[in-house]
C-alpha positions as CSV (number, residue, x, y, z in Angstrom):
1,X,-17.8,17.9,6.7
2,X,-16.1,18.7,3.3
3,X,-15.7,15.8,1.0
4,X,-12.1,15.3,0.0
5,X,-11.1,14.1,-3.4
6,X,-9.0,11.0,-3.6
7,X,-6.1,12.0,-5.8
8,X,-2.9,10.2,-6.4
9,X,0.3,12.0,-5.3
10,X,1.4,11.9,-8.9
11,X,-1.5,13.1,-11.1
12,X,-0.1,11.4,-14.2
13,X,-0.4,8.0,-12.5
14,X,-4.3,8.1,-12.5
15,X,-4.6,6.2,-15.9
16,X,-2.2,3.4,-14.7
17,X,-4.1,3.1,-11.4
18,X,-7.4,2.9,-13.2
19,X,-6.0,0.2,-15.4
20,X,-4.6,-1.7,-12.4
21,X,-8.1,-1.5,-10.7
22,X,-9.7,-2.8,-13.9
23,X,-7.3,-5.7,-14.3
24,X,-7.4,-6.8,-10.6
25,X,-11.2,-6.6,-10.4
26,X,-11.6,-8.5,-13.7
27,X,-9.3,-11.2,-12.3
28,X,-11.7,-11.5,-9.4
29,X,-14.6,-12.0,-11.7
30,X,-16.2,-8.5,-11.6
31,X,-17.3,-6.7,-14.7
32,X,-15.6,-3.4,-15.2
33,X,-16.2,-0.3,-17.4
34,X,-13.2,1.0,-19.2
35,X,-14.6,4.5,-19.2
36,X,-15.6,4.5,-15.5
37,X,-13.5,2.1,-13.5
38,X,-15.0,3.3,-10.3
39,X,-18.3,1.8,-11.1
40,X,-17.0,-1.6,-10.0
41,X,-17.6,-0.4,-6.5
42,X,-21.4,-0.7,-7.0
43,X,-21.1,-4.3,-8.0
44,X,-18.9,-5.0,-5.0
45,X,-21.4,-3.2,-2.7
46,X,-24.3,-5.1,-4.1
47,X,-22.5,-8.4,-3.6
48,X,-21.7,-7.4,0.0
49,X,-25.2,-6.2,0.7
50,X,-24.1,-2.6,1.2
51,X,-26.7,0.0,0.1
52,X,-24.2,2.1,-1.9
53,X,-25.8,4.4,-4.5
54,X,-24.5,7.3,-6.7
55,X,-24.5,10.6,-5.0
56,X,-24.6,11.1,-1.3
57,X,-23.9,8.0,0.9
58,X,-23.5,9.7,4.3
59,X,-25.8,7.2,5.9
60,X,-23.4,4.3,5.3
61,X,-21.5,3.1,8.4
62,X,-17.7,3.1,8.4
63,X,-17.9,-0.7,8.3
64,X,-20.1,-0.7,5.2
65,X,-17.8,1.8,3.4
66,X,-14.7,-0.2,4.4
67,X,-16.3,-3.4,3.1
68,X,-16.5,-2.0,-0.4
69,X,-13.3,0.1,-0.4
70,X,-11.3,-2.6,1.4
71,X,-12.2,-5.3,-1.2
72,X,-11.0,-3.0,-4.1
73,X,-8.1,-1.3,-2.5
74,X,-6.8,-4.3,-0.7
75,X,-6.8,-6.3,-3.9
76,X,-4.9,-3.6,-5.6
77,X,-2.3,-3.5,-2.9
78,X,-1.9,-7.2,-2.9
79,X,-1.3,-7.1,-6.7
80,X,1.3,-4.3,-6.3
81,X,3.1,-6.2,-3.6
82,X,3.1,-9.3,-5.9
83,X,4.5,-7.3,-8.8
84,X,7.2,-5.8,-6.6
85,X,8.2,-9.2,-5.4
86,X,8.5,-10.5,-8.9
87,X,10.7,-7.6,-9.8
88,X,12.9,-8.2,-6.8
89,X,13.3,-11.8,-7.8
90,X,14.4,-10.8,-11.3
91,X,17.3,-8.6,-10.0
């Protein structure tokens, strides 16, 4: 099965999404790397007991992968919803 790249619909939004990820995960107490914001997933995986490593992780179950990705992506979505609600209140 070919590995697909996770790309934002608007390529120019990548730096802003990386900054959001960094901000959200720091607010939750995780250490982030400005140069490699995706490295926070290894810290999340370690905390959750998921054996995530660099390179091939095809032996992870869907549940394990979702535990890591859901914690990060879910937190980002919650923050985006909160930001949108704040903007709507201001109008």
